[in-house]
C-alpha positions, 0 to 999 in steps of 0.5 A: 505320773500314774495316780490310783485310788482304791475305795469301797463302793458307796451308794451315791457317795458325797462330793469328796468321793468324786473328787478322789475319782477325779484326781485319779487316773484309775479308780478301783472299787474295793468290793471284796472286803468286809461289809460295814453295816454302819457304813455308806455302802448301802445308804447315804444322807439327803436333806429333808425339811432342813434335816439330814436323813438317811436314804437306805437300800435294804439288804438281806442278812447283811453282816460284817462277816460277809464281803461287800460283793456277797451281800444281797439286796432286799429291794422289790418294786414296793421298796423302789417306789418308796425310795422314788417317792422320798426323792420326789417329795424332797427335791421336786422343786430343786432346779435340776430335779428332772435329770437327777431324778431320772438318773436315780430312777435308772440306778435303783432299777438296775437288774442285780442281786447284790448291793456292791453292783448297785452301789458301783452303778450309782457311782458310774452313772454319776460319773457319766452325768458329770463327764468324769472320764477316770478309768475304773475297775472292780477289785474282785474281777481283776487282782486275785489277792484275797490272800493278802490283807490290809495295806498289803492288798492295796500295795499289791493292787498299786504294783499291778497297776504300775501306780506312781502315786496312791491317793487316799481320802483324809480318813486313811491317814490313820491307816497308811504310812508313807514309808510303806509306799516309798519302799515300793517306789510310790508316793502316798497322798491324801486328798483334803477337800475344801469347804464347799457351800452351795444353796439348798432349800434350807437357810442353814447349809448342811455339808457331807450329804449324798452327791444327789443333793449336790446335783439337785442344786448345781449344774454339771459345770458348777459341780465340775469346778467343785471337783477341783477344789481340794489339796493333795498332801 
């Protein structure tokens, strides 16, 4: 059965985001909805001296009144080098530092003006590193349905993709109703991740960090096993 997921592009998002991609046959980057200044589009968290801290991509005149794909980067060489130093200082002794640092360096060196494209590149590069072969698309490039809003836009994307099962994160339980999808001949499922613990530098495990943290401490094979540890309800 054809499974679809739709999510805003996030900057090196946490593991559950990639579980959602892994569970889907096609994943849509929802880049033509409003930007959230307090969201995960331009930032995520890493573990610095045992404490979760933000790593943030500076944006120019970011506002919830703009669409994600309209928000421009404010990222020059000095700011890129500062981000690289933070990653190096934090994770240089991690077992998989070299390959993950190279991945991060390549992503923030991406030639683009917009945070949406940088965030999408962070996800697609991570997918390639983890050998995730799910097909992807960008909503603004394909569906031409900005006249619709809320669940109607998602339903329209699902119908255009001949979706049979729409998968959403558990945070979507308050937004979507199974009946709306059933009336269109589709099932609605929510992805519930297992609690996954892995060894970090700190003796006390900290969850829900950027996938960067997961990749620094775990092999590709180990992460691929983690990607399968969820339930669809």
